[in-house]
TORNUDREN-965407 format. One line per 2 residues: number of its first residue (from 1); their letters; for each residue z, x, y of N, C-alpha, C, O. Coordinates in steps of 0.2 Angstrom, whole numbers. Layout:
<nodes>
NUM) A) Z X Y Z X Y Z X Y Z X Y  ... .
</nodes>
This chain:
<nodes>
1) MT) 634 112 972 639 115 975 645 118 968 648 123 966  644 111 965 651 114 961 646 114 953 649 115 948 .
3) KM) 641 114 954 637 119 948 637 127 949 640 130 945  635 130 955 635 134 959 640 140 956 640 145 953 .
5) SR) 647 134 959 652 140 957 654 140 951 658 145 950  653 133 945 653 134 939 650 139 936 654 143 933 .
7) YA) 644 139 937 640 147 937 644 153 936 645 157 931  645 154 943 648 159 949 655 161 942 656 165 937 .
9) LI) 657 157 943 665 159 936 660 162 929 660 168 926  657 157 928 655 160 920 652 167 920 653 171 916 .
11) TA) 648 168 926 645 175 925 651 181 926 650 186 922  657 179 932 662 185 933 665 185 927 669 190 926 .
13) LA) 666 181 922 669 181 918 667 185 912 670 190 910  659 183 911 657 186 907 657 196 909 658 201 905 .
15) MF) 655 196 915 655 203 917 661 207 915 661 212 912  667 201 917 676 206 914 676 207 909 678 213 907 .
17) LA) 674 202 905 673 205 899 668 212 896 670 217 893  664 211 897 658 216 897 662 224 901 660 229 899 .
19) GC) 665 223 904 668 229 905 675 232 900 674 238 898  678 228 899 682 229 894 681 231 887 685 234 884 .
21) VG) 674 228 884 671 232 880 669 240 880 669 245 876  666 240 887 663 249 889 669 252 887 669 257 884 .
23) QR) 675 250 891 680 254 894 684 257 886 687 262 885  683 253 880 685 254 875 682 260 871 676 260 869 .
25) EP) 686 264 870 686 269 864 682 269 857 683 265 853  680 274 857 679 271 848 682 276 844 682 282 845 .
27) AP) 685 273 838 689 276 835 686 285 832 680 287 831  691 288 833 688 295 831 687 295 825 690 291 821 .
29) VE) 680 299 824 676 300 816 679 309 813 678 314 817  682 309 808 685 314 804 677 318 802 673 315 798 .
31) EV) 676 325 804 670 326 803 672 331 796 678 332 796  669 333 793 671 337 787 667 342 785 663 339 781 .
33) KP) 666 349 786 663 353 789 663 357 782 668 359 780  658 359 779 657 363 772 660 370 772 656 374 775 .
35) AP) 666 374 770 669 378 768 662 384 767 657 383 764  663 389 771 658 396 769 660 398 762 665 399 760 .
37) EQ) 654 398 758 655 403 752 657 409 753 654 414 755  662 409 750 664 419 751 662 422 744 663 421 738 .
39) PA) 659 427 746 654 431 740 662 432 737 668 433 739  659 431 730 664 435 725 664 442 726 660 446 727 .
41) EP) 670 443 725 673 450 724 670 453 717 670 451 711  667 459 719 666 462 712 672 464 707 677 468 709 .
43) QQ) 671 461 701 675 463 695 675 470 696 669 472 698  680 475 694 682 482 694 680 481 686 682 476 683 .
45) PV) 677 487 681 676 489 677 680 491 675 684 495 678  682 490 667 689 492 665 686 500 659 681 501 655 .
47) PT) 692 503 664 691 509 658 691 511 653 697 513 652  688 511 649 687 515 642 688 523 641 685 527 643 .
49) VP) 695 522 637 696 528 636 694 530 627 694 528 621  691 537 630 684 540 628 690 541 621 696 543 621 .
51) SV) 686 540 614 690 542 607 689 549 606 684 552 608  694 553 604 694 558 601 691 560 597 692 557 592 .
53) PT) 687 565 596 684 566 590 687 570 584 691 574 586  686 569 580 691 571 574 687 577 574 681 577 575 .
55) IP) 691 583 571 690 592 570 689 591 561 692 589 556  682 593 563 677 594 555 683 600 552 686 605 554 .
57) QQ) 683 596 543 686 599 541 681 606 539 675 606 539  683 612 538 679 619 537 677 617 529 681 616 524 .
59) PG) 668 619 530 665 617 526 667 623 520 669 629 520  665 620 515 669 624 508 661 630 507 656 631 511 .
61) PI) 661 633 500 657 636 498 648 632 496 648 629 490  644 631 498 637 629 495 637 628 490 633 632 487 .
63) EH) 638 624 487 637 623 479 629 622 477 628 616 476  625 625 476 617 626 475 617 621 469 622 619 466 .
65) ED) 611 618 466 610 615 461 605 619 457 601 623 459  608 619 449 604 622 443 597 622 446 595 616 448 .
67) QT) 594 627 448 588 628 453 582 632 445 576 633 445  587 632 438 581 633 434 575 631 433 575 625 431 .
69) AP) 570 632 432 562 630 431 562 625 425 563 628 420  562 621 424 558 616 419 555 620 414 552 625 416 .
71) PA) 556 617 407 552 621 403 545 619 405 543 615 409  540 625 401 534 623 403 530 616 397 533 615 392 .
73) PH) 526 615 399 525 607 392 520 614 387 517 619 388  521 609 382 522 614 376 514 612 375 512 606 375 .
75) IR) 510 619 375 502 615 372 502 619 366 505 624 365  497 614 363 494 616 358 488 619 355 483 617 357 .
77) HY) 488 623 350 481 626 346 480 624 342 483 623 337  472 623 343 470 620 337 465 621 334 461 620 339 .
79) DW) 461 623 328 457 627 325 449 624 328 445 621 324  448 625 335 443 624 337 437 625 334 432 622 333 .
81) NG) 438 633 334 430 635 328 429 633 323 423 634 321  433 630 319 433 628 313 429 619 313 425 617 309 .
83) AM) 433 615 320 429 610 321 420 610 324 415 607 323  421 614 328 416 615 333 409 617 331 405 615 334 .
85) QP) 409 622 323 403 626 320 400 619 317 394 619 318  403 614 314 398 611 309 396 604 316 391 601 315 .
87) MV) 399 603 322 397 600 325 391 603 328 386 600 329  390 609 329 385 611 333 380 611 330 375 610 333 .
89) SK) 380 614 322 376 613 318 371 609 318 365 610 317  375 603 319 370 595 318 367 592 323 363 587 324 .
91) ML) 370 597 329 367 595 336 360 598 335 355 595 336  360 606 333 357 611 334 350 606 329 345 605 331 .
93) GA) 351 604 324 344 600 318 343 593 322 338 590 320  347 591 327 344 584 329 336 584 330 333 589 333 .
95) DG) 333 579 328 327 578 331 327 576 337 332 573 340  319 577 340 317 576 347 321 583 351 317 586 355 .
97) VT) 325 586 351 325 592 355 322 598 354 322 601 349  319 598 360 314 603 364 318 613 361 323 615 363 .
99) AG) 312 615 357 317 623 357 314 626 364 309 625 367  319 630 366 320 636 370 321 632 378 318 634 383 .
101) SV) 323 628 378 325 622 384 331 625 387 333 629 384  333 624 392 339 628 395 345 622 395 345 616 397 .
103) LL) 351 624 392 358 618 392 363 622 396 364 627 397  365 616 398 368 616 403 376 613 400 377 607 401 .
105) VD) 381 617 399 386 614 394 394 614 398 396 618 401  396 607 397 401 606 403 407 606 397 407 606 391 .
107) SV) 413 606 403 418 609 401 419 602 397 417 597 398  425 605 390 430 600 387 434 597 391 437 599 396 .
109) NN) 432 587 390 436 584 394 443 583 391 442 580 385  448 584 392 454 582 386 457 572 391 459 570 396 .
111) RT) 455 569 384 454 561 384 461 559 382 462 553 381  465 565 379 470 564 374 476 560 377 475 558 382 .
113) NG) 483 560 375 489 558 376 493 563 377 499 561 376  491 568 379 496 575 378 491 578 381 486 577 383 .
115) SL) 496 587 380 492 591 385 488 597 381 492 601 378  482 597 380 479 604 376 476 609 380 477 609 386 .
117) NA) 474 614 377 470 618 380 463 617 381 459 619 377  462 615 388 453 614 387 450 620 389 444 619 388 .
119) AE) 452 626 391 450 628 394 446 633 387 440 636 386  452 634 382 449 639 374 446 634 372 441 636 369 .
121) AT) 446 626 372 440 622 369 435 625 371 431 628 367  434 624 378 427 626 381 423 632 379 417 632 376 .
123) ET) 428 639 381 427 644 378 422 644 370 416 646 370  427 641 365 425 642 360 418 636 357 414 637 353 .
125) LR) 418 634 361 411 631 362 405 633 364 400 631 362  407 638 369 402 642 370 401 648 367 396 651 367 .
127) NA) 405 650 365 404 655 359 399 652 351 395 655 347  403 645 351 398 644 347 391 641 348 386 641 343 .
129) LA) 389 639 354 381 639 356 379 646 357 373 647 360  382 651 355 379 658 360 373 660 354 372 659 347 .
131) NN) 369 663 357 363 664 350 361 658 346 361 657 340  361 656 349 357 648 344 352 649 342 351 650 336 .
133) GK) 348 650 344 341 653 343 335 647 346 329 648 345  338 640 350 337 634 351 337 633 359 332 630 361 .
135) FT) 342 634 363 344 634 369 346 641 372 348 646 369  344 639 380 345 643 384 352 643 387 351 639 392 .
137) LV) 358 645 387 365 644 389 363 645 398 359 649 400  366 641 402 369 642 409 375 646 409 381 644 408 .
139) SA) 375 651 409 380 656 412 386 652 414 386 646 412  390 654 416 398 653 416 397 652 425 399 647 428 .
141) QQ) 394 660 428 395 659 433 391 656 439 392 654 445  384 655 435 378 650 438 382 643 438 381 639 443 .
143) LS) 386 642 433 388 635 432 392 633 437 391 629 441  399 639 438 403 640 444 400 637 453 401 633 457 .
145) MA) 394 642 452 393 641 460 389 634 462 389 631 468  386 631 456 385 626 458 389 620 459 388 616 464 .
147) KQ) 396 620 453 400 615 455 404 617 463 406 612 467  405 622 465 409 624 472 401 620 476 402 614 479 .
149) QL) 395 622 477 391 617 481 392 612 480 390 609 485  395 607 475 395 601 476 402 598 476 403 593 473 .
151) GL) 405 602 480 414 601 482 417 601 474 420 596 475  417 602 469 420 603 464 423 611 461 421 617 462 .
153) SP) 427 609 459 431 618 457 426 620 451 421 617 449  428 626 447 424 629 441 429 625 437 427 626 431 .
155) QD) 434 622 437 437 619 431 437 610 428 440 607 423  433 608 435 432 602 433 427 600 430 422 604 428 .
157) SL) 428 593 428 421 592 423 417 586 426 419 581 430  411 589 423 405 586 429 407 579 429 407 576 434 .
159) GT) 408 575 425 412 569 426 407 563 426 406 560 420  404 560 431 398 556 431 393 558 429 393 565 429 .
161) RS) 387 555 427 380 556 427 375 561 433 371 566 432  376 557 437 374 558 443 377 565 446 373 568 450 .
163) KA) 383 568 444 385 574 446 381 579 441 379 584 443  380 577 434 379 581 430 373 582 431 371 588 431 .
165) IG) 368 577 433 359 579 433 359 584 440 354 588 440  364 583 446 362 586 450 364 594 449 360 598 451 .
167) IA) 370 596 446 372 601 446 365 604 440 362 609 442  363 601 435 357 603 430 350 604 433 346 609 431 .
169) RN) 349 600 439 344 603 442 345 606 446 339 608 448  351 609 450 350 615 454 351 622 450 350 628 452 .
171) VG) 353 620 444 353 629 439 346 628 434 344 633 432  343 622 433 336 622 432 337 620 423 332 621 420 .
173) AH) 343 617 421 344 615 415 338 610 413 335 609 418  337 607 408 336 603 403 341 600 400 341 593 400 .
175) YV) 343 601 398 347 596 393 355 598 397 356 603 400  362 592 397 368 595 398 370 590 392 367 585 389 .
177) LY) 376 596 389 382 593 384 387 591 385 391 596 386  390 585 385 396 583 386 400 583 380 398 581 375 .
179) SS) 407 587 382 412 586 376 417 583 376 418 583 382  423 581 372 429 576 374 434 579 368 432 582 364 .
181) AS) 439 577 369 445 577 364 448 571 366 451 572 372  449 566 363 453 560 365 458 557 357 460 561 352 .
183) GN) 459 552 358 465 548 353 471 552 353 474 554 358  473 553 349 481 556 348 482 564 349 480 567 344 .
185) VN) 485 567 353 485 574 356 488 580 348 486 586 348  492 575 344 492 580 336 486 579 332 486 583 327 .
187) AP) 480 574 333 475 574 330 469 569 332 468 564 330  467 574 336 463 574 343 456 572 337 456 573 331 .
189) TL) 452 568 342 445 568 341 439 571 345 437 568 350  435 576 343 431 577 345 425 575 346 422 574 340 .
191) QM) 421 573 351 413 569 352 410 576 357 413 580 361  404 576 354 399 578 358 396 572 361 399 567 360 .
193) QL) 389 573 366 384 570 367 381 576 371 383 581 375  371 574 369 367 578 371 364 573 376 362 567 374 .
195) ML) 363 575 383 360 570 388 353 576 390 352 582 391  349 570 390 340 573 395 341 573 403 342 568 406 .
197) VQ) 341 578 405 341 578 412 337 571 414 338 566 417  329 575 411 325 568 414 323 563 416 321 561 421 .
199) TA) 326 560 408 327 555 408 334 550 409 335 544 407  339 556 411 345 552 408 350 552 404 356 553 404 .
201) KL) 346 550 399 348 546 391 352 551 389 353 557 392  356 548 385 359 552 379 355 554 373 353 549 370 .
203) SG) 354 559 371 349 559 364 352 558 359 349 556 354  359 562 358 362 563 351 369 561 354 371 559 359 .
205) QV) 374 561 349 380 560 349 383 562 341 380 560 336  388 567 342 392 569 337 398 568 337 401 567 343 .
207) KV) 402 566 332 411 564 331 414 567 326 413 565 320  416 570 327 421 575 321 427 572 323 430 572 329 .
209) PF) 429 570 319 441 569 319 444 574 316 443 575 310  446 577 320 453 582 318 459 579 313 463 583 311 .
211) RS) 457 571 312 463 569 306 463 571 300 467 572 296  454 573 298 454 573 292 455 579 288 457 579 282 .
213) NN) 455 586 294 458 591 291 463 596 295 462 602 297  468 592 296 473 592 301 479 590 299 482 585 302 .
215) PI) 483 593 292 487 589 286 494 592 291 499 593 287  495 593 298 502 593 301 505 586 302 511 584 302 .
217) MR) 500 583 303 503 577 307 505 572 301 509 568 301  500 573 295 502 570 289 508 572 287 513 568 287 .
219) DE) 509 579 286 515 580 282 521 579 285 526 577 281  521 579 294 526 579 295 529 570 295 535 569 296 .
221) LL) 523 564 293 523 560 291 528 558 288 533 554 289  525 561 281 530 561 275 535 565 275 540 563 273 .
223) SR) 534 569 277 543 571 278 547 566 280 551 563 277  546 565 287 550 562 290 554 555 289 559 554 290 .
225) FF) 548 552 285 549 544 283 550 543 277 555 540 275  546 546 274 544 545 265 544 552 262 539 554 259 .
227) PQ) 551 556 262 551 561 259 553 562 252 555 568 249  553 556 248 553 556 241 545 555 239 544 557 233 .
229) FH) 541 552 242 534 551 242 531 557 240 532 563 240  526 554 238 518 561 236 512 558 237 512 552 236 .
231) PV) 508 560 238 501 558 239 499 557 232 501 560 227  495 553 231 492 550 224 486 555 225 486 561 222 .
233) TT) 480 552 230 475 553 229 474 558 235 478 559 239  467 562 235 464 567 240 465 563 246 467 557 245 .
235) FH) 463 566 252 465 563 256 459 557 258 459 553 263  454 558 253 446 552 255 444 550 251 439 547 252 .
237) SG) 449 552 244 446 549 239 449 542 237 455 541 237  443 535 235 443 530 233 445 524 240 443 519 240 .
239) LS) 449 529 245 450 523 248 444 525 258 441 530 259  445 520 261 441 522 268 444 523 272 450 522 272 .
241) GG) 440 526 278 445 528 285 450 532 285 453 532 290  450 537 280 456 542 279 461 539 276 466 542 276 .
243) SF) 461 534 274 468 532 270 469 535 263 464 535 258  477 537 262 477 538 257 483 534 253 486 530 256 .
245) LI) 483 536 246 489 533 241 495 539 244 494 544 246  502 536 244 508 538 241 513 535 236 513 529 236 .
247) EH) 517 539 231 519 535 227 526 537 226 527 541 230  531 534 222 537 536 221 541 530 217 542 524 217 .
249) QG) 543 536 212 544 529 206 541 524 205 545 519 205  533 523 205 531 517 202 528 514 209 524 509 209 .
251) QR) 530 515 214 530 511 220 525 515 225 527 520 227  519 512 226 514 516 232 514 510 237 515 504 236 .
253) FV) 512 514 241 510 511 247 504 514 251 505 520 251  499 512 253 493 514 258 495 517 263 499 514 266 .
255) VR) 493 523 265 494 526 272 488 525 277 483 528 275  486 522 282 482 520 286 481 524 292 486 526 295 .
257) QP) 474 525 294 473 527 299 466 522 304 464 517 300  464 522 309 461 517 315 454 521 311 453 527 311 .
259) HD) 447 516 307 442 514 307 438 519 311 434 524 311  438 515 315 436 516 322 439 522 328 442 520 333 .
261) PD) 438 528 327 441 533 331 439 529 340 444 528 344  434 527 340 434 523 350 437 516 351 438 513 357 .
263) AP) 438 514 345 443 509 348 448 508 350 452 512 348  451 503 354 457 504 359 463 504 355 464 501 350 .
265) RF) 468 508 357 474 508 355 478 501 352 480 500 347  478 498 355 480 492 354 478 486 350 481 481 349 .
267) AF) 474 488 347 468 484 342 471 485 335 472 480 332  473 494 331 477 495 327 485 491 326 487 488 321 .
269) LR) 489 492 333 494 488 336 493 481 333 497 479 329  489 479 333 486 471 335 486 471 326 491 467 323 .
271) QY) 483 474 322 482 473 313 489 473 311 492 469 308  492 478 315 501 478 313 505 474 314 508 472 309 .
273) RA) 505 471 321 509 463 322 506 458 317 509 452 316  500 459 315 497 453 312 500 451 302 501 446 299 .
275) LS) 499 457 302 503 458 295 509 459 295 512 457 290  513 462 300 520 457 299 522 450 299 527 448 296 .
277) QL) 517 447 303 518 439 301 517 435 296 520 429 296  512 438 292 508 435 289 513 436 282 517 440 282 .
279) PA) 512 431 274 515 432 271 512 434 265 506 433 264  516 438 259 513 444 256 509 441 251 508 446 247 .
281) CI) 507 436 250 503 433 244 497 431 248 494 426 246  494 434 255 488 433 257 487 440 259 481 442 259 .
283) AP) 491 445 261 491 452 264 496 456 262 500 454 258  494 465 263 500 467 262 502 468 266 500 468 272 .
285) KP) 512 469 264 516 469 270 517 477 272 517 482 269  518 476 279 517 482 282 524 487 282 529 485 278 .
287) HL) 526 491 284 532 494 282 533 500 288 538 502 288  528 501 292 529 508 296 522 507 299 517 504 296 .
289) YL) 523 510 308 519 510 313 519 516 316 524 517 319  517 518 316 517 526 322 510 526 325 506 523 322 .
291) RD) 509 529 330 503 530 333 499 532 328 501 536 324  491 529 327 485 532 325 489 533 315 485 537 311 .
293) WM) 495 529 313 498 529 306 501 522 306 504 519 310  498 520 299 502 513 296 502 515 290 498 519 287 .
295) VV) 506 511 289 509 512 279 510 504 279 514 501 282  505 503 272 507 496 272 507 496 263 506 501 260 .
297) DY) 510 489 259 509 490 253 504 493 251 500 496 254  504 494 245 495 495 240 495 488 234 499 487 230 .
299) LP) 491 486 235 489 479 230 486 480 225 480 478 224  489 482 220 485 480 213 479 476 210 480 469 211 .
301) GE) 474 477 208 471 474 207 465 477 208 464 482 210  458 473 206 451 473 207 446 471 212 444 466 213 .
303) VK) 445 475 214 438 475 221 433 472 217 433 475 212  428 466 218 423 464 214 417 466 220 417 467 226 .
305) TY) 413 465 217 405 466 223 404 459 222 399 458 225  405 454 220 402 448 223 409 443 224 414 443 220 .
307) LP) 409 439 228 413 432 229 415 430 223 412 430 218  422 428 225 424 423 219 423 417 219 419 416 223 .
309) DT) 424 411 216 423 404 216 425 401 221 429 403 225  422 395 222 421 393 228 429 391 233 432 392 238 .
311) NE) 430 388 228 438 384 228 444 390 229 447 390 234  444 393 225 449 398 226 449 402 232 454 404 235 .
313) LA) 442 403 235 442 408 241 444 403 247 448 404 252  440 395 245 443 389 251 450 389 251 453 388 256 .
315) GL) 453 391 246 461 389 245 464 394 248 468 393 252  463 400 247 466 405 251 466 405 260 470 406 264 .
317) LY) 458 404 261 456 403 268 460 398 273 461 400 279  462 392 269 462 387 270 472 389 271 474 387 277 .
319) YL) 476 390 267 482 395 266 482 397 274 485 394 279  479 402 274 477 407 282 478 403 287 481 404 291 .
321) HQ) 473 399 286 472 394 293 478 391 296 479 390 302  483 390 291 489 385 291 494 391 293 500 389 294 .
323) QP) 493 397 293 500 402 296 500 400 305 495 397 309  506 403 308 508 404 315 503 408 319 503 414 317 .
325) RF) 500 407 322 494 410 327 497 417 329 503 417 330  493 424 330 492 428 330 496 432 338 499 437 339 .
327) GW) 493 424 344 495 428 350 489 431 354 489 433 359  485 432 352 477 433 356 471 432 353 469 434 349 .
329) RI) 469 428 357 461 423 357 454 427 355 452 432 358  450 424 352 443 428 351 438 423 358 437 417 359 .
331) TL) 437 428 362 431 425 364 423 427 363 422 433 363  419 420 362 411 420 358 407 427 362 405 432 359 .
333) LP) 408 424 371 401 426 373 403 432 373 399 433 377  406 437 373 407 444 375 405 449 368 403 455 367 .
335) LL) 409 442 363 406 447 356 399 445 354 396 449 350  395 439 357 388 438 355 382 444 358 377 446 355 .
337) EL) 385 446 366 381 452 369 383 457 366 379 461 366  389 459 363 390 466 360 387 465 353 384 471 351 .
339) YW) 386 461 349 383 460 344 375 463 347 372 468 346  372 457 350 366 459 353 364 466 358 359 465 361 .
341) QQ) 367 469 358 365 477 360 368 482 356 367 488 356  372 479 351 373 486 347 366 483 341 366 486 335 .
343) SD) 363 479 342 359 478 334 354 481 335 352 483 340  348 483 329 345 487 331 339 484 337 338 479 340 .
345) PA) 334 489 336 329 486 342 323 482 337 318 479 339  324 483 330 318 480 328 320 472 324 315 468 323 .
347) RR) 325 472 323 331 468 323 328 461 327 327 455 326  329 464 333 328 458 338 324 453 341 319 455 344 .
349) TV) 326 447 342 318 445 343 320 440 349 324 440 353  313 435 349 314 430 355 318 426 354 323 425 357 .
351) GW) 318 423 349 322 417 347 330 417 347 334 413 347  331 423 346 336 424 345 340 426 353 345 425 355 .
353) LR) 335 429 356 338 431 365 337 424 366 343 422 368  334 419 365 332 412 369 340 408 367 342 404 371 .
355) RL) 343 409 360 347 405 358 355 408 361 360 405 362  354 416 362 358 418 365 360 414 375 365 411 378 .
357) KR) 356 416 376 355 411 385 357 406 384 362 405 387  355 401 379 356 397 378 364 394 378 366 388 379 .
359) LR) 367 399 376 374 399 372 380 402 379 387 401 380  374 404 382 379 407 391 377 401 395 381 401 400 .
361) KA) 374 398 394 374 391 399 378 388 397 382 386 402  380 386 390 384 382 389 390 383 389 394 378 388 .
363) RE) 393 390 389 398 393 392 403 392 386 399 391 381  409 393 383 414 395 380 416 387 378 419 383 382 .
365) PR) 413 386 370 416 379 368 424 377 368 428 381 366  426 370 369 431 371 368 436 369 361 436 363 359 .
367) PL) 439 373 358 443 373 353 445 366 353 447 363 357  445 364 346 450 358 344 456 358 342 460 354 343 .
369) RL) 457 366 338 463 368 335 463 375 335 457 378 336  468 378 334 467 387 334 473 389 329 479 387 328 .
371) SP) 469 394 326 471 395 320 469 402 319 464 404 322  475 408 312 471 414 312 467 415 310 465 411 306 .
373) LH) 463 420 311 456 422 306 457 427 306 459 431 311  453 431 297 451 437 297 446 442 300 447 448 302 .
375) MD) 440 435 299 434 437 304 431 442 298 425 441 298  432 446 295 428 449 289 429 450 284 431 455 281 .
377) VH) 427 442 281 430 441 273 423 442 269 418 439 272  422 445 265 418 449 262 419 450 254 423 446 252 .
379) AG) 417 454 250 418 455 243 423 460 244 429 459 243  421 465 245 424 472 248 433 470 249 437 472 246 .
381) NL) 434 465 256 440 464 257 441 459 254 442 454 258  444 458 245 446 454 243 449 457 236 445 458 231 .
383) VH) 456 457 235 457 459 231 459 453 225 463 448 226  457 455 218 456 449 212 465 453 209 465 457 205 .
385) SA) 472 451 212 477 454 210 479 448 202 477 443 200  484 451 200 488 444 196 492 440 198 496 438 194 .
387) SG) 492 438 204 496 433 207 489 429 212 490 424 216  484 432 211 480 427 214 475 433 220 477 439 220 .
389) LK) 470 431 225 465 431 228 473 434 236 478 432 238  469 442 236 474 443 245 468 448 248 463 449 246 .
391) LI) 471 448 255 465 450 259 466 456 262 472 456 265  462 463 262 464 468 265 459 471 271 454 468 272 .
393) DW) 461 476 276 455 477 281 457 472 286 452 469 288  463 471 289 462 466 294 459 468 302 461 465 307 .
395) EL) 456 473 303 454 476 309 451 471 313 450 473 319  448 464 311 445 461 315 448 455 317 445 451 320 .
397) CR) 454 454 316 459 449 314 459 446 321 461 450 326  458 440 323 460 437 329 461 428 328 461 426 322 .
399) RW) 460 426 331 464 417 331 458 415 335 455 419 339  456 408 332 452 402 336 455 397 333 453 392 335 .
</nodes>
C-alpha cells in the first residue's frame, strides 16, 4: 500500500511538471524578411548643347596653278641614211641569202638611254631597201594589218621571234629584218639582224656604231672638259676601239670608248674604278669618266710583239696581286660555258666538253686568297716604258 501511494505521488508530480513545461511559450524569434529590390530609376540623359558652327569666310578668287604644258622632249635627229646605206649593202652581199625572197622589215627598236625618232629611222631603212634587186619588201599597209590581227599597234616592234614568225607567215615573208639603236643616245649604235623564217635562225648580223662618224659628242667632250687640248691623231689612227690622243703643251691623254658596244654599261665603269685605285706604276691614271667616254694618261713607251723577260713580268704581276681588291669577283663556270658557246664549232672536241662537265659537277673552287687580276695579259697589252712595264686595256679586270 505504501509503495502504491509512493508511485502515485511520483506520477502526479511528474504530470504536474510536464504541464508546466507545456504551458511555457517559446521565446519569440525575429524573422528578417529581405526587402524587395527597388527598380533603378532611369537616369535622365544629360542634355548636350549643340555647338554653334562657325561661319565660313568668304572664299577669295580661285588661284589656278600655272597650267603651262611641259616642254616637249628633245628629239635628236641623225644621219640615218648615211649609216644605213653601208649596212644594207653589206647585208645584201651576205652569203646564203636567196635572191627574190620576200623581206619583212620590222620597225627600228629604240634601246638607247633617251628619245630618238624611231619612225624616221624605220622610214629611212625602208627607203634604203627599196629597189634593192634582191628582196621584195612587204608593204607598210600589209604589215600594219598583220599586226592588228595579232593585237599589236602599227608602231609596235615585232619583239619576240614567235610574233615575228607569225606575222611573217601571215604575209608570206621568207626573211625578217630586225633593227635596233642601242647605247648612248648621243652616239647610238645601229644593229641589224636578218632572220630566216623557216628555221627561225639569225642568218646575219651587222653592227655600225654612230660613234666613229658623229663628232658632236667628241667635240662637246673636248670643249667642256679639255678646252686647251687638241687631237693628235685621226679618230682611229694607231689606237683600237675608237680611242684617240689629245695633247696640250706636251701632256697627252687617251680618250677611250668601250670596245664592245654590246657590253653592259657597268663594265666600262668598273674599268674606270679599277684604274682609279691602281698605282701609276702599273696602269694609266684616269682623269674623267662619262657615259661611253673615259680619259686616261697616255703611257709613252714601246708595245712589242713578244712577252718580256719572265722575271720582269712576274714582278709586275706579283705587285698587281698585292693591291687592294677591286670589289667584284669572277665566277668561273659561267665564263667557261660562255667560252664554249662562243668558240668556233670546229674547235669543240668531246674531251673539252667532258672536262667542262667535270668542272660543272665539281662546282666553283674555294679560293685561298682574293687578288685583283688583269685577265688579258699578252704582249699587246704591255707597255715597255722608261720606268718599267705597265699594263693597258683593263676591260676584263676582275678579282679572284
